[in-house]
DOLOMI-206414 format. One record per residue (C-alpha): residue number from 1; residue in three letters; chain; x, y, z. Coordinates in steps of 0.1 Angstrom, whole numbers, plus 2048, in hexadecimal, padded with zeros to 3 digits. Layout:
     i    aa   ch    c1    c2    c3
   NUM   Ala    A     X     Y     Z
...
This chain:
     i    aa   ch    c1    c2    c3
     1   Met    A   82A   75E   EA1
     2   Asn    A   826   77E   EB6
     3   Thr    A   844   794   EB5
     4   Arg    A   835   7B1   EC6
     5   Pro    A   851   7C4   EDC
     6   Asp    A   846   7C5   F02
     7   Lys    A   838   7E5   F15
     8   Asp    A   857   7EF   F21
     9   Leu    A   869   7F4   F00
    10   Val    A   84C   803   EEF
    11   Ala    A   84C   81C   F0E
    12   Gln    A   870   820   F07
    13   Ala    A   86C   828   EE1
    14   Ala    A   854   842   EE9
    15   Arg    A   86E   855   EF2
    16   Leu    A   86D   862   ECE
    17   Ser    A   84C   857   EB8
    18   Val    A   842   860   E96
    19   Ala    A   821   86F   E99
    20   Pro    A   802   85B   E85
    21   Met    A   7FA   86E   E64
    22   Met    A   7E0   868   E4D
    23   Glu    A   7EA   85F   E2D
    24   Trp    A   80E   85F   E35
    25   Thr    A   817   846   E54
    26   Asp    A   80C   828   E3E
    27   Arg    A   820   803   E40
    28   His    A   838   812   E23
    29   Cys    A   840   832   E35
    30   Arg    A   844   820   E57
    31   Tyr    A   85D   803   E48
    32   Phe    A   872   820   E39
    33   His    A   873   835   E58
    34   Arg    A   87F   815   E6A
    35   Gln    A   89E   813   E56
    36   Leu    A   8A8   837   E63
    37   Ser    A   89F   82C   E87
    38   Arg    A   8A0   80B   E9B
    39   His    A   891   81B   EB8
    40   Ala    A   877   834   EB2
    41   Leu    A   84F   82C   EBA
    42   Leu    A   83E   82C   E97
    43   Tyr    A   818   832   E8F
    44   Thr    A   800   828   E7A
    45   Glu    A   7E7   83D   E6A
    46   Met    A   7C7   841   E7A
    47   Val    A   7B0   826   E76
    48   Thr    A   78D   829   E80
    49   Ala    A   77D   80D   E97
    50   Pro    A   75E   80A   E7F
    51   Ala    A   776   804   E60
    52   Leu    A   780   7E6   E75
    53   Val    A   763   7DB   E87
    54   Arg    A   748   7DE   E6E
    55   Gly    A   75D   7E2   E4F
    56   Gly    A   773   7C6   E55
    57   Ala    A   78F   7DC   E43
    58   Leu    A   7AD   7C4   E53
    59   His    A   7C2   7D1   E33
    60   Leu    A   7C7   7F1   E48
    61   Leu    A   7DD   7DF   E63
    62   Glu    A   7F5   7D0   E4C
    63   Phe    A   817   7D5   E59
    64   Ser    A   83A   7C2   E59
    65   Thr    A   846   7B8   E79
    66   Glu    A   868   7C8   E72
    67   Glu    A   856   7EB   E77
    68   His    A   851   7E3   E9D
    69   Pro    A   84E   7F5   EB4
    70   Val    A   82D   800   EA3
    71   Ala    A   80E   80E   EB3
    72   Leu    A   7EB   80E   EA2
    73   Gln    A   7D8   82D   EA5
    74   Leu    A   7B1   82C   EA6
    75   Gly    A   796   842   EA1
    76   Gly    A   773   83C   EAF
    77   Ser    A   75D   845   ECE
    78   Asp    A   74A   825   ED7
    79   Pro    A   75A   814   EF1
    80   Ala    A   750   7F4   EE8
    81   Glu    A   756   7F6   EC1
    82   Leu    A   779   805   ECA
    83   Ala    A   77E   7E7   EE2
    84   Ala    A   778   7D0   EC5
    85   Ala    A   790   7E5   EB1
    86   Ala    A   7AA   7E5   ECB
    87   Arg    A   7A8   7BE   ECC
    88   Ile    A   7AC   7B9   EAA
    89   Gly    A   7CB   7D3   EA8
    90   Ala    A   7D9   7BD   EC2
    91   Asp    A   7D3   79C   EB2
    92   His    A   7E4   7A8   E95
    93   Gly    A   803   7B0   EA9
    94   Tyr    A   807   7D4   EB2
    95   Ala    A   81A   7E1   ECF
    96   Glu    A   803   7FF   ED8
    97   Ile    A   7DF   806   ED3
    98   Asn    A   7DC   82C   ED2
    99   Leu    A   7BB   844   ED3
   100   Asn    A   7B9   862   EBD
   101   Val    A   7AB   87F   ED3
   102   Gly    A   7BC   89A   EBC
   103   Cys    A   7B4   897   E9A
   104   Pro    A   79E   8B6   E8E
   105   Ser    A   793   8AF   E6E
   106   Asp    A   76E   8B2   E62
   107   Arg    A   767   88E   E5A
   108   Val    A   775   883   E7A
   109   Gln    A   75F   89B   E8F
   110   Ser    A   740   88D   E7D
   111   Gly    A   749   869   E8A
   112   Cys    A   74E   87A   EAC
   113   Phe    A   771   871   EB2
   114   Gly    A   791   882   EAF
   115   Ala    A   798   8A5   EBF
   116   Val    A   76F   8AA   EC6
   117   Leu    A   776   88D   EE0
   118   Met    A   789   8A7   EF7
   119   Glu    A   764   8B7   EFD
   120   Gln    A   759   893   F0C
   121   Pro    A   775   886   F24
   122   Gly    A   75F   86D   F35
   123   Leu    A   755   85C   F16
   124   Val    A   77C   85C   F0D
   125   Ala    A   782   849   F2D
   126   Asp    A   765   830   F25
   127   Cys    A   777   829   F05
   128   Val    A   79A   824   F10
   129   Ala    A   78C   80E   F2E
   130   Ala    A   77D   7F6   F16
   131   Met    A   799   7F7   EFE
   132   Ile    A   7AF   7EF   F1B
   133   Ala    A   797   7D0   F29
   134   Ala    A   794   7C4   F09
   135   Gln    A   7B8   7B6   EFE
   136   Pro    A   7DC   7B8   F0E
   137   Val    A   7ED   7D5   EFA
   138   Glu    A   7F4   7F4   F09
   139   Val    A   7D9   810   F02
   140   Thr    A   7E5   834   EFE
   141   Val    A   7D6   855   EF4
   142   Lys    A   7DE   871   EDE
   143   Cys    A   7CB   891   EE6
   144   Arg    A   7CE   8B7   EE2
   145   Ile    A   7D0   8D0   F00
   146   Gly    A   7AB   8DA   EF7
   147   Val    A   792   8E3   EDB
   148   Asp    A   781   906   ED4
   149   Asp    A   778   918   EF3
   150   Gln    A   785   901   F0C
   151   Asp    A   7A1   90C   F25
   152   Pro    A   7BD   8F3   F22
   153   Ser    A   7C8   8FB   F46
   154   Asp    A   7A7   8EC   F52
   155   Val    A   79F   8D5   F34
   156   Leu    A   7BE   8C3   F33
   157   Pro    A   7C4   8BA   F56
   158   Asp    A   7A0   8AB   F5C
   159   Phe    A   7A5   898   F39
   160   Leu    A   7C5   888   F46
   161   Thr    A   7B8   880   F66
   162   Arg    A   799   86D   F56
   163   Ile    A   7AF   859   F3E
   164   Arg    A   7CA   84E   F57
   165   Asp    A   7AF   842   F70
   166   Ala    A   79F   82D   F55
   167   Gly    A   7C2   81C   F51
   168   Val    A   7D9   833   F38
   169   Gln    A   7FC   836   F3E
   170   Arg    A   808   845   F22
   171   Val    A   7FC   863   F0D
   172   Ser    A   809   87B   EF0
   173   Ile    A   7FD   89F   EF4
   174   His    A   7FE   8B7   ED5
   175   Ala    A   801   8D7   EE5
   176   Arg    A   7E7   8EA   ED2
   177   Lys    A   7C1   8F1   ED4
   178   Ala    A   7B0   8E1   EB6
   179   Trp    A   794   8F9   EAA
   180   Leu    A   77B   8E9   E9D
   181   Gln    A   768   906   E8E
   182   Gly    A   779   91C   E78
   183   Leu    A   79B   90D   E74
   184   Ser    A   7A3   8F0   E5A
   185   Pro    A   7B7   8D2   E65
   186   Lys    A   7D3   8DE   E55
   187   Glu    A   7D0   8FF   E65
   188   Asn    A   7CB   8EE   E85
   189   Arg    A   7ED   8DF   E80
   190   Asp    A   7FE   905   E84
   191   Ile    A   7E8   91E   E8C
   192   Pro    A   7DF   917   EB0
   193   Pro    A   7FC   926   EC6
   194   Leu    A   812   909   ED8
   195   Asp    A   810   905   EFD
   196   Tyr    A   82F   8F0   F04
   197   Asp    A   82D   8FE   F2A
   198   Leu    A   80C   8EF   F2D
   199   Val    A   817   8CD   F24
   200   His    A   834   8CF   F3B
   201   Arg    A   81D   8D8   F55
   202   Met    A   80A   8BA   F51
   203   Lys    A   829   8A6   F57
   204   Ala    A   82E   8B4   F77
   205   Glu    A   80B   8AD   F83
   206   Phe    A   807   88C   F76
   207   Pro    A   82A   87C   F77
   208   Glu    A   820   85C   F78
   209   Leu    A   816   861   F54
   210   His    A   82B   85D   F36
   211   Ile    A   827   87A   F22
   212   Ser    A   834   883   EFE
   213   Leu    A   831   8A6   EEE
   214   Asn    A   826   8A7   ECB
   215   Gly    A   820   8C7   EB4
   216   Gly    A   83B   8E0   EA7
   217   Leu    A   857   8CC   EAB
   218   Ala    A   86C   8D0   E89
   219   Thr    A   890   8C5   E92
   220   Leu    A   8A0   8AC   EAA
   221   Glu    A   8AE   8CB   EBD
   222   Ala    A   88C   8D9   EC2
   223   Ala    A   880   8BA   ECE
   224   Val    A   89E   8AC   EE7
   225   Pro    A   89E   8C4   F01
   226   His    A   87B   8BC   F0B
   227   Leu    A   885   89A   F14
   228   Gln    A   894   8AA   F34
   229   Thr    A   874   8AC   F42
   230   Leu    A   859   897   F2C
   231   Asp    A   85C   872   F24
   232   Gly    A   858   876   EFD
   233   Val    A   855   88C   EE1
   234   Met    A   841   884   EC0
   235   Ile    A   84A   891   EA1
   236   Gly    A   833   894   E81
   237   Arg    A   838   8A8   E60
   238   Ala    A   85D   8AD   E69
   239   Ala    A   865   889   E6A
   240   Tyr    A   853   882   E4A
   241   His    A   861   89D   E34
   242   Gln    A   885   89D   E44
   243   Pro    A   883   876   E51
   244   Trp    A   8AC   87B   E4F
   245   Asp    A   8AF   897   E62
   246   Ile    A   897   88A   E7C
   247   Leu    A   897   865   E7E
   248   Gly    A   8BA   85E   E6F
   249   Arg    A   8C9   86E   E8E
   250   Thr    A   8AF   863   EA7
   251   Asp    A   8C0   844   EB4
   252   Ser    A   8DD   855   EBD
   253   Ala    A   8D2   877   ECA
   254   Val    A   8B4   868   EDF
   255   Phe    A   8B7   841   EE3
   256   Gly    A   8DF   847   EE6
   257   Gln    A   8E5   82A   ECF
   258   Ser    A   8F4   827   EB2
   259   Asp    A   8E1   835   E92
   260   Pro    A   8DB   818   E79
   261   Leu    A   8E9   82C   E5A
   262   Thr    A   903   844   E52
   263   Glu    A   8F7   854   E32
   264   Ala    A   8D3   85A   E25
   265   Ala    A   8DB   848   E04
   266   Asp    A   8DD   82A   E1A
   267   Ala    A   8BB   82E   E26
   268   Ala    A   8B0   82E   E00
   269   Arg    A   8C6   80F   DF8
   270   Ala    A   8B8   7FE   E15
   271   Met    A   894   801   E06
   272   Leu    A   89F   7F0   DE4
   273   Pro    A   892   7CB   DF1
   274   Tyr    A   875   7D8   E01
   275   Ile    A   86A   7E8   DE2
   276   Glu    A   873   7CA   DCD
   277   Ala    A   85F   7B6   DE3
   278   His    A   840   7CE   DE0
   279   Leu    A   843   7D3   DB7
   280   Thr    A   842   7AB   DB7
   281   Ala    A   823   7A8   DCE
   282   Gly    A   811   7C1   DB6
   283   Gly    A   817   7E1   DC9
   284   Arg    A   821   801   DB8
   285   Leu    A   841   812   DBB
   286   His    A   831   835   DC5
   287   Gln    A   824   824   DE3
   288   Val    A   844   822   DF1
   289   Thr    A   85A   83E   DE0
   290   Arg    A   842   856   DE8
   291   His    A   84B   856   E0E
   292   Met    A   873   856   E03
   293   Leu    A   86E   87B   DF2
   294   Gly    A   87C   88E   E13
   295   Leu    A   899   87A   E18
   296   Phe    A   8B3   890   E0C
   297   Ala    A   89F   8B1   E15
   298   Gly    A   8B6   8CF   E18
   299   Arg    A   8D4   8BF   E06
   300   Pro    A   8E1   8C2   DE4
   301   Gly    A   8D0   8AD   DCA
   302   Ala    A   8B3   8A9   DDF
   303   Arg    A   89A   8BC   DC1
   304   Gly    A   8A9   8A2   DA9
   305   Trp    A   8A4   884   DBE
   306   Arg    A   880   88F   DC2
   307   Arg    A   877   898   DA0
   308   Cys    A   887   878   D92
   309   Leu    A   875   864   DAF
   310   Ser    A   852   875   DA7
   311   Asp    A   858   877   D80
   312   Gly    A   861   854   D7C
   313   Val    A   849   840   D92
   314   Ser    A   82F   843   D77
   315   Lys    A   845   833   D5A
   316   Pro    A   83E   812   D4F
   317   Gly    A   852   7F8   D61
   318   Ala    A   863   80F   D79
   319   Gly    A   876   7FC   D96
   320   Pro    A   891   7FD   DB1
   321   Glu    A   8A6   80B   D94
   322   Leu    A   894   82C   D95
   323   Val    A   8A0   831   DBA
   324   Glu    A   8C7   82A   DB0
   325   Gln    A   8BE   845   D91
   326   Ala    A   8B2   85D   DAC
   327   Leu    A   8D0   858   DC1
   328   Ser    A   8E4   862   DA6
   329   His    A   8D9   886   DA8
   330   Val    A   8E3   888   DD0
   331   Glu    A   907   873   DC9
   332   Thr    A   90F   889   DAE
   333   His    A   90D   8A9   DC6
   334   Ala    A   920   897   DE0
   335   His    A   93A   88A   DCB
   336   Ala    A   93F   8AD   DBF
   337   Ala    A   944   8BA   DE1
   338   Gln    A   961   8A4   DEA
């Protein structure tokens, strides 16, 4: 049975989303993040269209319906292949199909997808048009403001016009250029200067588009003011490394709803049945707990929590009780402070 949320609910959830991040936002990470926020939009890691269409790697699409609303991000540059991949994603129950036009890695460039596609807006328009025609789920785009020597003030309006005319209604903009020559993917996340003003101008110029701002948003306090004029904010590394600070307060700060949990420790314990089921199915403890290491970031006992989980997962027979053991490092400090 398809329990996919409808388009309007997904658009509302996009008011705050957790960015797709390679090696990080897998299904275990998303399940954990969903314990912290019931409303934020979650994204998969990027999955390449060739991996699905030619490689048959359908295991990359596994997710729990409890993660919803959750979006699938695709990478690719062939319209027919992306259309086929989008159809597969829709059949698996994803609530949104997103095209990656922002990743600056060498591997992505060599496959002619990611940020390098900012140089080919016509091809991007063909890709999203094909994806939209192939299946019923909304197709969105995540992009940069430009690449290399492009002038973002010229390039971005043309890019948005083309994808809008092709049928895209929602776009997330990482407010930095990507330097495909001379900077590593890691450096591309920090070194190119942010241009939030340009993204805000794009919302004024394209009021019909749902525009989310991405890039450099390290706290809720920094992100929420942008919602006065923009439709959404997308937070990446901060949501991963300080999940309680970001997602634990998202539902109240952004969506006007009650936060599902009152203490970070509650989030850890909420994961215990999931961990038990994962281990019973043959999974490894580390596959889940590695995403939980930042839960107590900045709090007394955080180092003990991280060390206990990191050191303990490799021990024979390690299971959910390791999480309780790690929690003792935090709760000892909490009791001492009372």
